[in-house]
C-alpha positions as CSV (number, residue, x, y, z in Angstrom):
1,M,117.7,72.9,91.9
2,S,117.4,73.8,88.2
3,Y,115.1,76.7,88.9
4,Q,117.9,78.4,90.9
5,S,120.1,78.5,87.7
6,C,120.4,82.1,86.3
7,Y,119.0,83.6,89.6
8,R,121.1,82.2,92.4
9,W,123.8,80.8,90.2
10,H,125.1,81.9,86.8
11,G,123.6,79.8,84.1
12,N,126.8,79.2,82.2
13,D,129.6,78.7,84.7
14,G,127.6,78.1,87.9
15,H,129.2,80.8,90.0
16,R,127.1,82.2,92.9
17,L,125.3,85.5,92.0
18,N,125.7,87.8,95.0
19,E,122.7,90.0,94.3
20,W,120.3,87.0,94.9
21,P,119.6,86.7,98.7
22,D,120.2,83.2,100.2
23,E,116.6,83.3,101.6
24,W,115.0,83.4,98.2
25,V,114.2,80.1,96.6
26,V,112.8,80.0,93.0
27,I,109.8,77.7,93.0
28,A,108.6,78.4,89.5
29,N,109.0,80.9,86.7
30,H,106.9,82.4,83.9
31,S,108.7,83.6,80.8
32,G,111.9,84.2,82.9
33,D,110.1,85.9,85.8
34,P,110.9,84.0,88.9
35,F,108.3,83.1,91.5
36,I,110.2,83.4,94.8
37,A,109.6,81.8,98.2
38,D,111.1,84.1,100.8
39,T,112.2,81.7,103.6
40,A,113.4,84.6,105.8
41,V,109.8,85.7,106.4
42,P,107.5,83.8,108.8
43,G,105.1,81.8,106.7
44,T,107.4,82.0,103.7
45,R,105.8,84.6,101.5
46,V,105.7,84.2,97.7
47,G,106.4,86.8,95.1
48,I,107.2,87.5,91.5
49,A,110.2,89.5,90.2
50,I,110.3,90.9,86.7
51,H,113.4,89.9,84.8
52,G,115.4,92.4,82.7
53,T,114.9,95.4,85.0
54,G,118.5,95.5,86.2
55,S,117.8,94.4,89.7
56,W,115.5,91.9,91.5
57,K,112.6,93.7,93.2
58,P,109.9,91.2,93.8
59,F,106.3,92.2,94.6
60,W,104.8,89.8,97.1
61,I,101.5,88.2,96.1
62,A,100.9,85.5,98.7
63,P,101.7,85.3,102.4
64,T,102.3,81.6,102.3
65,P,103.0,78.8,99.8
66,A,99.5,77.4,100.6
67,D,98.0,80.8,99.5
68,F,100.1,80.7,96.4
69,L,98.8,77.2,95.5
70,M,95.2,78.4,96.0
71,L,96.1,81.3,93.7
72,L,97.2,78.8,91.1
73,A,94.1,76.7,91.5
74,C,91.9,79.9,91.0
75,L,94.0,80.8,88.0
76,T,93.5,77.4,86.5
77,Q,89.8,77.4,87.2
78,A,89.3,80.9,85.6
79,Y,91.4,79.9,82.6
80,V,89.4,76.6,82.0
81,V,86.0,78.3,82.4
82,E,87.0,81.2,80.2
83,H,88.1,78.8,77.4
84,L,84.9,76.7,77.8
85,N,82.9,80.0,77.3
86,R,84.9,80.9,74.1
87,P,84.5,77.8,71.9
88,G,86.3,78.0,68.6
89,E,88.7,80.8,69.5
90,D,92.4,80.3,69.3
91,E,93.4,78.8,72.7
92,D,97.0,79.9,72.2
93,D,96.1,83.6,72.2
94,D,97.2,84.3,75.8
95,E,97.7,88.0,75.1
96,S,94.1,89.0,74.8
97,W,92.2,87.9,77.9
98,P,88.8,89.5,78.0
99,P,87.7,91.4,81.1
100,T,85.4,88.6,82.1
101,Y,88.5,86.4,82.7
102,H,90.1,89.0,85.1
103,D,86.7,89.5,86.8
104,R,86.3,85.8,87.3
105,L,89.8,85.4,88.6
106,A,89.5,88.3,91.0
107,A,86.2,86.9,92.4
108,L,87.7,83.4,92.8
109,L,90.8,84.9,94.6
110,S,88.5,87.0,96.8
111,D,86.4,83.9,97.8
112,H,89.1,81.3,98.1
113,A,92.4,83.1,98.7
114,P,91.7,86.3,100.6
115,G,95.4,86.6,101.7
116,V,96.6,86.9,98.1
117,D,97.3,90.3,96.7
118,A,94.9,89.9,93.8
119,T,95.5,93.4,92.4
120,A,99.3,92.9,92.2
121,F,98.8,89.5,90.5
122,L,96.2,90.7,88.0
123,N,98.5,93.7,87.2
124,Y,101.3,91.2,86.5
125,L,99.1,89.2,84.2
126,C,98.2,92.4,82.2
127,Q,101.8,93.4,81.5
């Protein structure tokens, strides 16, 4: 329930925020950007909405939670392999992923999660 705070409910006083649809459930977030499961859609698609834009307009990256979990597995694999291939570099430098990381992630998503919108997700990572 804590993930719903500041999206579905106000973070300070807990009142319901009307601009957040009842069908959207926050399942994770990254730097304040909610990952949303849309329970109104058959299969429960998963998307990301960018915070601070004035309104919630998610872009949908996975048609099902299972596809989203596969996306996360591919992301983790690409991340681990990339860091193993860059010994001695600062592992906290998340802002400068080399093109090989994105290429590896795109290939993994194509092979293991064909239903995922890899382009939209990679664009999100590059912002």
